[in-house]
C-alpha positions as CSV (number, residue, x, y, z in Angstrom):
1,M,-0.1,0.1,0.0
2,F,1.2,3.5,-0.8
3,S,1.1,5.3,2.5
4,P,3.8,8.1,3.3
5,Q,4.4,8.6,7.0
6,R,2.3,11.8,7.9
7,T,5.1,12.9,10.4
8,R,6.8,14.6,7.4
9,S,15.5,27.1,-27.2
10,V,11.8,28.6,-28.5
11,V,13.3,30.1,-26.4
12,G,15.6,27.6,-26.2
13,L,15.9,27.0,-29.6
14,S,14.8,30.3,-31.1
15,V,18.3,32.1,-31.3
16,V,19.8,28.6,-32.6
17,T,16.5,28.2,-35.2
18,M,16.8,31.7,-36.3
19,L,20.6,31.8,-37.1
20,L,20.3,28.3,-39.1
21,A,17.4,29.3,-40.8
22,A,19.4,32.5,-42.0
23,G,22.4,30.1,-43.3
24,C,24.8,30.3,-40.7
25,T,25.5,28.9,-37.4
26,P,26.1,30.4,-33.9
27,A,29.8,31.0,-33.6
28,P,31.6,28.8,-30.9
29,P,32.3,30.8,-27.7
30,E,36.0,32.4,-28.0
31,A,36.4,33.0,-24.2
32,E,35.6,30.5,-21.2
33,S,35.3,32.8,-18.5
34,I,33.5,36.1,-18.5
35,T,33.5,38.9,-16.1
36,I,30.5,40.5,-14.6
37,Q,30.1,43.4,-12.2
38,P,27.3,42.9,-10.0
39,L,25.5,45.8,-7.9
40,F,24.8,45.7,-4.1
41,V,23.4,47.8,-1.4
42,Q,25.7,48.8,1.6
43,G,24.1,51.1,4.2
44,E,23.2,54.4,2.6
45,G,25.1,53.7,-0.8
46,G,26.0,50.5,-2.5
47,G,28.9,49.2,-4.5
48,V,30.0,47.3,-7.5
49,G,31.3,43.7,-6.7
50,S,33.2,41.2,-9.4
51,E,32.5,38.0,-10.3
52,T,33.9,35.5,-13.1
53,I,31.9,33.0,-14.3
54,T,33.0,30.0,-16.7
55,R,31.2,27.6,-18.1
56,S,33.1,23.9,-19.6
57,A,31.6,20.9,-20.8
58,S,31.2,17.9,-18.5
59,D,30.1,14.0,-19.2
60,G,26.6,14.0,-18.5
61,E,26.2,16.2,-15.2
62,F,25.2,19.8,-14.7
63,R,27.0,21.0,-11.9
64,L,27.9,24.3,-10.3
65,D,30.9,25.1,-8.3
66,F,31.4,28.4,-6.0
67,S,34.6,30.0,-4.9
68,E,34.7,32.8,-2.6
69,D,37.5,34.8,-0.6
70,E,35.6,35.8,2.2
71,V,33.7,33.5,4.9
72,S,30.2,33.5,3.8
73,G,30.9,35.5,0.6
74,L,28.0,34.2,-1.3
75,G,24.6,34.1,0.3
76,D,22.1,31.8,-0.2
77,A,19.7,34.1,-2.7
78,S,22.5,34.9,-4.7
79,R,23.7,31.1,-5.0
80,A,20.0,30.4,-5.9
81,A,20.1,33.4,-8.6
82,S,23.2,31.4,-9.9
83,W,21.7,28.3,-10.0
84,N,18.8,29.8,-12.0
85,A,20.8,31.9,-14.4
86,A,22.6,28.7,-15.4
87,I,19.3,27.3,-15.9
88,V,17.7,29.7,-17.8
89,S,20.7,30.6,-20.2
90,T,20.9,26.7,-21.0
91,L,17.5,26.9,-22.2
92,L,17.5,30.1,-23.8
93,T,20.4,29.0,-25.8
94,G,19.4,25.7,-26.6
95,E,22.3,24.4,-24.8
96,A,22.9,20.7,-23.9
97,L,21.1,20.0,-20.2
98,T,24.8,19.4,-19.4
99,G,27.9,21.3,-18.2
100,E,30.0,22.8,-15.5
101,F,29.7,26.3,-14.0
102,R,32.2,28.1,-11.9
103,F,31.1,31.4,-10.3
104,E,34.3,33.4,-8.7
105,I,33.0,35.8,-6.1
106,Q,35.3,38.9,-4.7
107,G,34.0,40.2,-1.4
108,R,30.5,39.6,-0.1
109,I,27.5,39.6,-2.0
110,D,23.8,38.4,-1.5
111,G,20.4,38.4,-2.8
112,P,19.0,37.6,-6.3
113,S,19.2,41.0,-8.0
114,A,22.1,39.6,-10.2
115,G,20.4,36.8,-11.7
116,A,19.6,38.6,-15.2
117,L,23.0,39.9,-15.2
118,K,24.4,36.3,-15.0
119,T,22.1,34.9,-17.3
120,V,23.2,37.5,-19.9
121,A,26.8,36.5,-19.2
122,L,26.4,32.8,-19.6
123,I,24.5,33.3,-22.7
124,A,27.3,35.7,-24.2
125,L,29.8,32.9,-23.3
126,D,27.9,30.5,-25.6
127,R,28.1,33.2,-28.2
128,G,31.5,34.3,-28.0
129,D,30.4,38.0,-27.0
130,T,31.9,40.0,-24.1
131,I,30.4,42.2,-21.5
132,S,31.3,45.7,-21.2
133,E,33.1,47.1,-18.4
134,T,31.2,50.3,-18.3
135,V,27.7,48.8,-18.5
136,T,26.2,46.8,-15.9
137,M,22.2,45.6,-14.6
138,T,20.5,44.8,-11.7
139,G,17.3,42.5,-12.0
140,T,16.2,39.0,-11.1
141,I,15.9,36.3,-14.0
142,N,12.6,34.9,-14.6
143,A,12.0,31.4,-16.4
144,T,11.3,32.7,-19.6
145,G,13.8,35.4,-19.7
146,S,11.8,38.2,-18.7
147,I,13.7,40.3,-16.0
148,G,11.9,40.7,-12.5
149,P,12.0,43.8,-10.1
150,V,14.7,44.3,-7.3
151,G,15.0,46.7,-4.2
152,G,17.6,49.2,-3.4
153,I,18.2,50.8,-7.0
154,P,18.8,54.5,-5.8
155,E,21.7,53.1,-3.4
156,K,23.1,51.0,-6.3
157,L,23.0,54.0,-8.7
158,I,25.0,55.8,-6.3
159,G,27.9,52.7,-6.2
160,A,28.0,52.5,-9.9
161,A,28.7,56.3,-10.2
162,D,31.3,55.8,-7.6
163,A,32.9,53.2,-9.5
164,G,32.7,54.7,-13.1
165,I,29.8,52.7,-14.4
166,E,28.5,54.7,-17.3
167,T,25.3,52.6,-18.2
168,I,22.7,50.7,-15.3
169,L,19.8,48.7,-17.0
170,I,17.2,48.3,-14.3
171,P,14.1,46.3,-14.7
172,L,11.3,47.6,-16.5
173,G,8.8,49.7,-14.3
174,Q,11.2,50.8,-11.6
175,R,12.4,54.4,-12.9
176,N,10.4,55.4,-9.6
177,S,12.0,53.6,-7.1
178,T,12.1,54.1,-2.9
179,N,15.4,54.2,-1.2
180,A,16.5,53.4,2.1
181,A,15.0,56.4,3.7
182,G,11.5,55.5,2.2
183,E,11.8,58.4,-0.6
184,T,10.7,58.1,-4.0
185,V,13.7,58.7,-6.1
186,D,13.6,59.0,-10.1
187,V,16.6,57.4,-10.6
188,V,16.8,58.5,-14.3
189,R,16.9,61.9,-13.6
190,E,19.3,61.2,-10.2
191,G,21.6,59.2,-12.8
192,D,21.7,62.4,-14.9
193,R,23.0,64.0,-12.4
194,L,25.6,61.5,-11.2
195,G,26.8,61.0,-14.9
196,V,25.1,57.5,-15.3
197,D,22.4,56.8,-18.0
198,V,19.8,54.6,-16.4
199,V,17.6,52.2,-19.1
200,E,14.7,50.0,-18.0
201,V,14.9,46.8,-19.9
202,G,11.9,44.3,-19.5
203,D,13.7,41.1,-20.7
204,I,16.9,39.2,-21.9
205,Y,16.6,40.2,-25.1
206,E,16.3,44.2,-24.4
207,A,19.1,43.9,-22.2
208,Y,21.7,41.9,-24.5
209,P,22.9,44.0,-26.9
210,L,23.0,47.0,-24.4
211,L,25.4,44.6,-22.1
212,T,27.4,43.3,-25.1
213,G,26.8,45.1,-28.1
214,G,25.5,42.1,-29.5
215,E,22.1,41.1,-30.6
216,L,20.0,38.5,-29.4
217,P,16.8,37.8,-31.7
218,A,13.7,37.8,-29.8
219,P,11.0,35.2,-30.2
220,T,7.7,35.8,-32.2
221,S,4.8,33.6,-32.0
222,G,4.7,32.9,-35.8
223,S,1.2,31.5,-36.9
224,D,-1.9,31.2,-34.9
225,P,-1.0,28.1,-32.7
226,R,-4.6,26.8,-32.5
227,L,-5.7,23.1,-32.1
228,E,-5.3,20.9,-35.5
229,D,-8.5,20.1,-37.0
230,R,-7.7,16.0,-36.5
231,S,-7.5,16.7,-33.0
232,Y,-10.5,19.0,-32.5
233,D,-13.1,16.1,-32.2
234,K,-11.0,14.2,-29.7
235,V,-11.0,17.4,-27.3
236,D,-14.4,18.5,-27.8
237,A,-15.8,15.2,-26.5
238,Q,-13.5,15.3,-23.5
239,V,-14.8,19.1,-22.8
240,G,-18.3,17.3,-23.0
241,A,-17.6,14.8,-20.8
242,T,-16.0,17.2,-18.1
243,L,-19.0,19.6,-18.1
244,S,-21.4,16.5,-17.7
245,R,-19.1,15.8,-14.7
246,Y,-19.3,19.3,-13.6
247,D,-23.4,19.3,-14.0
248,E,-23.5,15.8,-11.9
249,A,-21.3,17.3,-8.9
250,N,-23.5,20.8,-9.2
251,N,-26.3,18.8,-8.5
252,R,-25.1,17.2,-5.5
253,F,-23.8,20.6,-4.0
254,A,-27.5,21.9,-4.5
255,A,-28.3,19.1,-1.9
256,V,-26.1,20.0,0.8
257,A,-27.5,22.0,3.6
258,A,-27.7,25.7,3.2
259,E,-24.8,26.5,5.4
260,S,-22.3,24.4,3.6
261,Q,-23.5,26.2,0.5
262,Q,-23.0,29.6,2.1
263,L,-19.6,28.6,3.4
264,M,-18.2,27.5,0.1
265,R,-19.5,30.6,-1.4
266,D,-17.5,32.7,1.4
267,A,-14.5,30.7,0.8
268,G,-14.4,31.5,-3.1
269,V,-14.5,27.7,-4.3
270,L,-18.2,28.3,-5.8
271,T,-17.2,31.7,-7.6
272,L,-14.2,29.7,-9.1
273,A,-16.1,26.8,-10.1
274,E,-18.7,29.0,-11.8
275,E,-16.0,31.4,-13.5
276,A,-13.9,28.5,-14.8
277,R,-17.4,27.1,-16.1
278,T,-18.0,30.3,-17.6
279,E,-14.6,30.5,-19.2
280,A,-14.6,26.7,-20.6
281,E,-17.9,27.4,-22.5
282,D,-16.7,31.0,-24.2
283,L,-13.5,29.3,-25.2
284,R,-15.5,26.3,-26.8
285,R,-17.6,29.0,-28.5
286,Q,-14.5,30.6,-29.6
287,G,-13.3,27.2,-31.1
288,L,-10.6,27.3,-28.7
289,I,-11.4,23.9,-27.7
290,A,-8.1,22.9,-26.0
291,G,-8.0,25.8,-23.7
292,S,-11.8,25.0,-22.9
293,F,-10.7,21.5,-21.8
294,G,-8.3,22.7,-19.3
295,K,-11.1,25.2,-17.8
296,A,-13.9,22.6,-17.8
297,Q,-11.3,20.6,-15.8
298,E,-10.8,23.3,-13.3
299,A,-14.5,23.9,-13.2
300,A,-15.1,20.2,-12.3
301,I,-12.7,20.3,-9.9
302,Y,-14.0,23.3,-7.7
303,I,-17.6,22.0,-7.9
304,E,-16.6,18.6,-6.8
305,T,-14.7,19.7,-4.0
306,A,-17.5,22.4,-2.9
307,A,-19.9,19.2,-3.3
308,A,-17.8,16.9,-1.1
309,V,-16.8,19.5,1.4
310,G,-20.5,20.4,1.7
311,E,-21.5,16.8,2.2
312,L,-18.6,15.9,4.9
313,L,-19.8,19.1,7.1
314,T,-23.1,18.1,7.5
315,P,-22.8,16.4,11.0
316,L,-21.5,19.9,12.3
317,Y,-24.7,21.3,11.6
318,T,-26.8,18.3,12.9
319,Q,-24.5,17.4,15.9
320,G,-22.4,20.3,16.8
321,L,-18.7,19.4,18.0
322,D,-20.3,16.5,18.7
323,G,-20.0,15.4,14.8
324,L,-16.7,16.8,14.5
325,T,-15.0,12.9,15.0
326,T,-17.4,11.6,12.4
327,I,-16.0,14.3,10.2
328,I,-12.6,13.8,10.7
329,D,-12.7,9.9,11.0
330,R,-14.3,10.5,7.2
331,A,-11.7,12.8,5.9
332,L,-8.6,10.6,7.5
333,D,-10.0,7.5,5.6
334,T,-8.0,8.0,2.1
335,S,-7.9,4.3,1.2
336,A,-9.8,5.0,-1.8
337,A,-8.2,8.2,-2.7
338,E,-4.6,6.2,-2.5
339,G,-5.9,3.4,-4.2
340,R,-7.0,5.5,-7.2
341,F,-3.4,7.0,-7.1
342,T,-1.4,3.8,-7.0
343,A,-3.5,2.3,-9.9
344,F,-3.1,5.4,-12.0
345,L,0.8,5.3,-11.2
346,D,0.8,1.9,-12.4
347,Q,-0.9,2.8,-15.3
348,L,1.6,5.3,-16.2
349,G,4.2,2.8,-15.4
350,T,3.4,0.6,-17.8
351,Y,2.7,2.9,-20.5
352,E,5.4,3.1,-23.3
353,P,5.9,6.4,-24.7
354,E,6.6,6.5,-28.5
355,T,6.1,10.0,-29.8
356,L,6.7,13.4,-28.2
357,T,2.9,13.8,-27.7
358,D,3.1,10.5,-25.9
359,V,5.6,12.3,-23.5
360,E,3.9,15.4,-23.2
361,A,0.9,13.2,-21.9
362,I,2.7,11.0,-19.4
363,T,4.9,14.0,-17.9
364,V,1.8,16.4,-17.4
365,A,-0.1,13.2,-16.1
366,Y,2.7,12.5,-13.6
367,A,2.7,16.2,-12.6
368,R,-0.7,16.3,-11.8
369,A,-0.7,13.0,-9.8
370,F,2.1,14.2,-7.8
371,D,0.3,17.6,-6.9
372,A,-2.7,15.7,-6.3
373,Y,-1.1,13.4,-3.8
374,T,1.0,15.9,-2.2
375,L,-2.3,17.9,-1.3
376,L,-3.9,15.1,-0.1
377,D,-1.2,14.0,2.1
378,Y,-0.6,17.8,3.5
379,A,-4.5,17.8,4.3
380,T,-4.2,14.4,6.0
381,A,-1.5,15.6,8.2
382,Q,-3.4,18.6,8.8
383,L,-6.4,16.9,10.1
384,D,-4.3,14.9,12.0
385,T,-3.0,17.6,14.1
386,L,-6.8,18.9,14.6
387,N,-7.8,15.8,15.5
388,A,-5.4,15.8,18.3
389,Q,-5.9,19.2,19.4
390,Y,-9.5,18.2,19.7
391,Q,-8.9,14.8,21.5
392,E,-6.9,16.9,24.3
393,G,-9.7,19.4,24.6
394,A,-7.7,22.0,23.3
395,V,-10.4,23.2,20.5
396,P,-12.9,25.5,22.2
397,D,-15.9,25.8,20.1
398,L,-17.2,25.4,16.8
399,E,-16.0,28.8,15.5
400,A,-12.5,28.2,16.4
401,I,-12.2,25.1,14.2
402,F,-14.1,26.2,11.3
403,N,-11.2,28.0,9.5
404,S,-8.7,25.2,10.0
405,L,-11.4,22.4,9.4
406,T,-12.6,24.0,6.4
407,F,-8.9,24.6,4.7
408,S,-8.1,21.0,5.4
409,L,-11.2,19.4,3.9
410,L,-11.0,21.6,1.0
411,Y,-7.2,20.5,0.1
412,S,-8.3,17.1,0.6
413,E,-11.4,16.8,-1.6
414,L,-9.2,19.4,-4.4
415,A,-6.5,16.2,-4.1
416,K,-9.1,13.5,-4.7
417,S,-10.8,15.5,-7.7
418,Q,-7.6,16.1,-9.3
419,I,-6.6,12.6,-9.4
420,I,-9.6,12.0,-11.7
421,S,-8.7,14.7,-13.8
422,A,-5.3,13.6,-14.3
423,Q,-6.5,10.3,-15.6
424,S,-8.7,12.7,-18.0
425,I,-5.7,14.6,-19.2
426,F,-3.5,11.7,-19.8
427,E,-6.2,10.0,-22.0
428,L,-6.4,13.1,-23.7
429,G,-3.0,14.2,-24.1
430,R,-1.9,10.6,-25.4
431,D,-1.5,8.9,-28.8
432,N,-1.9,11.9,-30.9
433,T,0.7,12.9,-33.8
434,G,3.8,13.1,-32.9
435,A,7.6,13.2,-33.9
436,A,9.8,10.4,-32.7
437,I,11.9,10.7,-29.5
438,D,15.3,10.8,-29.9
439,T,17.3,7.8,-28.3
440,D,20.3,9.4,-28.1
441,I,19.3,11.6,-25.2
442,D,20.0,10.6,-21.8
443,L,16.4,10.9,-20.1
444,A,17.9,10.7,-16.5
445,V,19.8,13.9,-17.4
446,V,16.7,15.8,-18.6
447,G,14.7,15.1,-15.6
448,D,17.6,15.9,-13.4
449,F,18.1,19.0,-15.0
450,F,14.2,20.2,-14.3
451,R,14.4,18.9,-10.8
452,R,17.5,21.0,-10.0
453,G,15.9,24.0,-11.4
454,A,12.5,23.8,-9.3
455,D,14.9,23.6,-6.1
456,A,16.8,26.7,-7.1
457,N,13.5,28.4,-7.7
458,Y,12.1,27.3,-4.3
459,A,15.6,28.2,-2.9
460,A,15.0,31.8,-4.3
461,F,11.4,32.0,-3.0
462,T,12.6,31.0,0.7
463,T,15.9,33.4,0.7
464,S,14.6,36.4,-0.5
465,G,11.7,38.7,-0.6
466,L,8.6,38.6,1.8
467,L,9.4,35.2,3.8
468,P,13.0,36.2,5.5
469,S,11.3,39.7,6.1
470,L,8.3,38.0,8.1
471,A,10.7,35.4,9.8
472,E,12.8,38.2,11.0
473,S,10.0,40.7,12.1
474,N,8.3,37.7,13.8
475,G,11.2,36.1,15.5
476,V,10.6,32.8,13.8
477,S,11.9,30.4,11.1
478,I,11.1,30.3,7.6
479,D,9.7,26.9,7.8
480,V,6.9,28.6,10.4
481,V,6.2,31.3,8.0
482,I,5.7,28.9,5.2
483,G,3.5,26.7,7.5
484,Y,1.2,29.9,8.1
485,L,1.0,31.0,4.5
486,A,0.5,27.3,3.2
487,P,-3.6,27.4,4.3
488,Y,-3.7,30.8,2.1
489,D,-2.1,29.5,-1.0
490,L,-2.5,26.5,-2.5
491,N,0.8,26.5,-4.4
492,V,3.2,27.3,-1.1
493,A,1.6,24.0,0.4
494,A,2.2,22.0,-3.0
495,A,5.9,23.4,-3.3
496,Q,6.4,22.9,0.1
497,H,5.0,19.4,1.1
498,Q,5.9,18.0,-2.5
499,Q,9.7,18.0,-1.4
500,A,8.8,16.0,1.4
501,V,6.8,13.4,0.0
502,L,9.1,13.5,-3.2
503,P,11.5,10.2,-1.6
504,V,7.8,8.4,-1.2
505,F,7.0,8.9,-4.9
506,E,10.9,7.9,-5.8
507,E,10.4,4.8,-4.0
508,Y,7.5,3.4,-5.2
509,I,7.9,4.2,-8.7
510,G,11.1,2.7,-8.5
511,A,14.5,4.5,-10.1
512,D,15.3,1.5,-12.4
513,E,11.3,1.5,-13.8
514,P,11.1,2.5,-17.4
515,N,9.1,5.6,-17.1
516,A,10.9,6.8,-13.8
517,D,12.6,9.6,-15.7
518,Y,9.3,10.8,-17.0
519,A,8.0,10.9,-13.5
520,A,11.2,12.9,-12.5
521,M,10.4,15.5,-15.8
522,G,6.8,15.8,-14.9
523,Y,7.9,16.6,-11.1
524,G,10.6,18.8,-12.4
525,V,8.8,21.0,-15.0
526,S,5.7,21.6,-12.8
527,N,7.6,23.0,-9.8
528,Y,10.0,25.0,-11.5
529,V,7.3,26.9,-13.2
530,R,5.2,26.9,-9.9
531,N,8.0,28.0,-7.7
532,Q,9.1,30.6,-10.2
533,I,5.7,32.2,-10.1
534,L,5.9,32.0,-5.9
535,V,9.0,33.9,-6.6
536,E,7.1,36.6,-8.9
537,K,4.5,37.0,-6.0
538,Y,6.3,37.1,-2.8
539,Y,9.6,38.9,-4.2
540,N,9.1,42.2,-5.1
541,N,5.8,42.7,-7.1
542,A,2.5,41.4,-6.2
543,I,0.6,43.7,-3.9
544,L,-1.0,41.4,-1.3
545,D,-3.8,41.6,1.4
546,A,-3.9,40.4,4.9
547,N,-4.3,36.8,3.8
548,Y,-1.7,37.2,1.2
549,Q,-4.0,37.3,-2.0
550,I,-2.8,39.2,-4.6
551,T,-4.8,42.5,-5.1
552,G,-2.6,44.5,-7.5
553,V,1.0,44.7,-8.7
554,Q,3.5,47.3,-8.4
555,F,5.1,46.7,-11.5
556,A,2.2,46.1,-14.2
557,G,4.6,47.0,-17.0
558,A,6.8,44.1,-16.0
559,L,4.1,41.7,-15.8
560,D,2.9,42.6,-19.1
561,N,5.9,42.6,-20.5
562,A,6.5,39.0,-19.1
563,I,3.0,37.6,-20.5
564,D,3.8,39.0,-23.8
565,L,7.2,37.4,-23.8
566,G,5.8,34.0,-22.8
567,R,3.1,34.3,-25.2
568,D,5.6,34.5,-28.1
569,Q,7.8,31.8,-26.8
570,L,5.0,29.4,-26.3
571,G,3.8,30.2,-29.5
572,Q,6.9,30.1,-31.3
573,E,7.7,26.8,-29.7
574,I,4.2,25.2,-30.6
575,T,4.8,26.4,-34.2
576,L,8.2,24.2,-34.1
577,L,6.6,21.2,-32.9
578,R,3.8,21.4,-35.5
579,D,6.4,22.0,-38.3
580,N,8.0,19.0,-37.4
581,E,4.5,16.9,-37.3
582,T,3.8,16.9,-33.7
583,S,0.2,18.1,-32.2
584,P,0.8,19.1,-28.6
585,V,-2.9,19.2,-27.4
586,L,-2.2,20.1,-23.8
587,T,0.6,22.6,-24.5
588,V,-1.7,24.5,-27.2
589,G,-4.6,24.2,-23.8
590,S,-2.5,26.3,-22.1
591,Y,-1.4,28.8,-24.7
592,E,-5.7,29.4,-25.2
593,A,-6.4,29.6,-21.7
594,A,-3.8,32.3,-20.7
595,G,-5.1,34.4,-24.0
596,L,-8.4,34.4,-22.0
597,L,-6.8,35.4,-18.7
598,E,-4.1,37.7,-19.7
599,G,-6.5,40.8,-19.6
600,G,-8.1,40.2,-16.5
601,E,-7.3,41.1,-12.8
602,P,-3.8,40.7,-11.3
603,Q,-4.5,36.9,-10.2
604,Q,-5.6,36.2,-13.4
605,K,-2.6,38.2,-15.0
606,F,-0.1,35.9,-12.7
607,D,-2.2,33.0,-14.0
608,A,-1.6,33.6,-17.3
609,L,1.9,34.1,-16.8
610,T,1.6,30.6,-15.3
611,E,0.0,29.1,-18.3
612,Y,2.7,30.4,-20.6
613,S,5.3,29.6,-18.9
614,Y,4.3,26.2,-18.3
615,G,3.4,25.9,-21.7
616,F,6.8,27.0,-22.7
617,I,8.8,25.0,-20.5
618,T,6.9,21.6,-21.5
619,A,7.2,22.4,-25.3
620,R,11.0,23.3,-25.1
621,L,11.2,19.6,-23.2
622,L,9.6,18.2,-26.1
623,A,11.5,20.2,-28.8
624,Y,14.7,19.1,-26.9
625,L,13.7,15.5,-26.7
626,G,13.0,15.6,-30.2
627,G,16.4,17.0,-31.1
628,L,14.0,19.7,-33.1
629,T,16.5,22.7,-34.2
630,T,15.0,23.7,-37.2
631,A,11.5,23.7,-38.7
632,E,10.9,22.3,-41.8
């Protein structure tokens, strides 16, 4: 029985493809090392550091080495930024997912704000370019190559001017930045006063020529990447079946107690279900059937969750606190859900992918299944704790347990519904038109690459921005802060808890089993994107309410630019796959769903960025596994 212990580029090929299409090949790098000048904050001013980066070939490994001349010279956040730079630059250049990177730091430096600069440096190494000694940049690096906002720009500007830097690149939307005294500074005008040109840039493609003097062609979406006609009927049938699933669950929900119905509405679950249903129908009317399928699945998951939680809560309304034991006992009985999960893993384990679309289906299915079980295990652990408190008499009244109980039940039932959806997604994605898998590629190396990317983004999430600030101000650990945020943000719960249960997944699947590498890819790609969005949310852009829900953005231009870049990247990747006789149904679904979201409220914009990023990274994975470098 599978039962974890409760105690615990085309961005990648766009550059290469364009060069090959033009009848030339990328120049081999002439230099093995490159030196950058990262900016840092020091008191009321700042400074300019020095860091030498080297990339060399390795035999099937992807590893980073760090060299420092001061004790603790490199902070955790800067280390995470180095990992992200190595990973993003590898995806952008289309290099093999192997290599050895060395980062040699002089002095002390911490924070993620040199991530974009390091990424440009590694791309320059690959292309044989150099970085000007009079130009530098501050900004974080995101999964698709967009540049994220940072703090301390006024202080960094002072340090750069003192060091003789002539041009500083800063993230888009940060011309008016706050200094250490809380004052707003127009850094462009302040730069004029100090003799430094300050230029806003939104992504790597804008920054590259200003830093190196060379050109880095930006991706373009190409043709409209809608679903091909031969796949349309298959997807449309699945949309109809999923909407019927919604209607069945909605009838169940209508029969639960009025108090439960109101609770689900107050918790926002019913609204999410209804909005997703409306969006699914809207996309279906427009012929965007792949996006409609994703939204229909989302709608079914939410309404099934609302109905199941409403049914579970019935004893509270009929028996008061005496019904709590019945509710928890029923919720803790996860044998049926675990059985469904292990049966699904067994099904995936015996499936033999033959084409790139089969790979898309199995990696996405593994990712969704892992997410589902992670949330189930997390929710069960919370229910165990609540049950122990109740048995010890630590729960005073009904009102005191409502929030904790409701959140735990929502996550538990959401997970059970997600397992069902994972099966539907697998059936839809498999056996579609697709190019062959390149048998010369080491699948284990690919899975390991994306797993490291996920870990790097998680490290960035936990070592910079809001989390360390909350931990320090409250005198608690980062883990305590994450534990506080998890009930309010499902992605925080999934990111943190999936790391804890991953070894159990690996043990059950078996490291030597044929599809273990695809499982690793599913885990890596999903968490790479999820953790990147957590950085976007909790580092320095999202405006959050008291429950850490997004109510606005500080730098709307930067977010819009990231969305535009993600759309072009994903569109170009889909075109590349189609030109190589591959119809990525699930990835097209991400593209179509994101298009509906990108003009919405702040949370919807972040959701659109998530869809574009996840679709892009998945498509990039498929292109790599197919050895696809040119459109035919």
